[in-house]
C-alpha angles and dihedrals in degrees: 000000000000140000132178111254106209121185091278109005147050110229141165098029113196130194130195087215091074125080117235109261135132125232089247090059092048091055092044094050098031092232135132136185112283116257092248090057094046091050092050091049093049092049088054092048090051092047090054093052096047097045105039110096121231144116092289094047100111094051094045089055091059101036105039095065090052094048092053095034095086092053095044090054091046096049093051091062108127095225093065118108112269129224134071136257111032127356133184118270091197106218095323092105113063134178110242093237089057097045101087094052091046092054092045096051101034103032106026093136097035129092106246124195130200131203125183111214131189110195103349090178092170110266121149095271091057092048092048089050092057093047091045092053092050090055090057103039133021095222118053127184127189119200111201122208118237114251093260088072088070089070084082090061129077091247093054090208139037124259093222119046123244094245088054093048093049088051090051097048096042085073094052102103096207092066115080100187139007127203139164120242123237114247122251095257093161095057093237121169108274095247092052092047094050093041088055092049092051093050090046092051093065091222118144101215134038119210125209135175113259092237098048109133089227095046097134095049093047095046088057090070118097131349118343108207096094129059105251097174110117105223127192127212091212137042110278131192121216115250091254091053092045093060099044116124114265121250110237117237140070135313131215122241090253092052092050094047091049090050089063099033096055094051125069114144101175096047101065116208120326113053106132109253092213095062093048091050092051093048096047093051091046094048095043112040109340120246096230090089103068090186092070090064093081098043122109120230131194107241096217090056092044092055090058091064121124091236090080088070090062100037103090100189125041111163139222118247102108128082114299104155098059124093 
């Protein structure tokens, strides 16, 4: 397993468990990596994040297993196709140029929803978005950006490759189809480019996160009689914020508690926040001593606490890719 270690970020993770194939070949042949291969690769990615030293090491050791935990559980499901190497995706993978005709012929009388995603590397916000869409429309389509899009981000490249991400999400039952978006080769303004892609997709509804800075423009796409704003029942950082380098120093008890309360990858999305908060405080320091509330604690020491053995679910949502 390897990954480039840039000054601030881990990017371009590679695993020997994965056959060599491009995302274009995957869509052409309608194949993805077998679940066993994806599982092996994700275990390697987790191992890299929890063993590589660096200023973010303590937090990565806690958060990386939770980020990958949802996918490890999913990929162990007995109903998944067996075998190694490459396996058929059926018609779940579809080339973008074929998407409109597929929706017209197969789902003419169904409500179809589209979401454009950049990295979608599988943290709790992404999983929640897929499940949210499926509660609103019966047919859900995700259009993945090509890797060049990541040049807009601080990382400049994803951690997990697009073929690996496609092979993860093809097993998420709430998604009906996956495609890869064409690049903006004509240098159109972003809104014009994505409006054109949505119209070309043939989908009826366009979904967007409720805190998207271009919410109004994006909600104007498609039909308007359903609520296509993806809402979250918990505070959520953007992917860019989630991979920023940590500031050294100490954290208050309230900040530490909130760190664990607002993250819960495996319980998506309805675990009551109050009960988690109560449990975290009880397991960590005990709330009976009010004087401790104002104390400052070093996060690296805090993460060594025995309470972690008992706390079953600690979510993603903080920086993982930084050294």
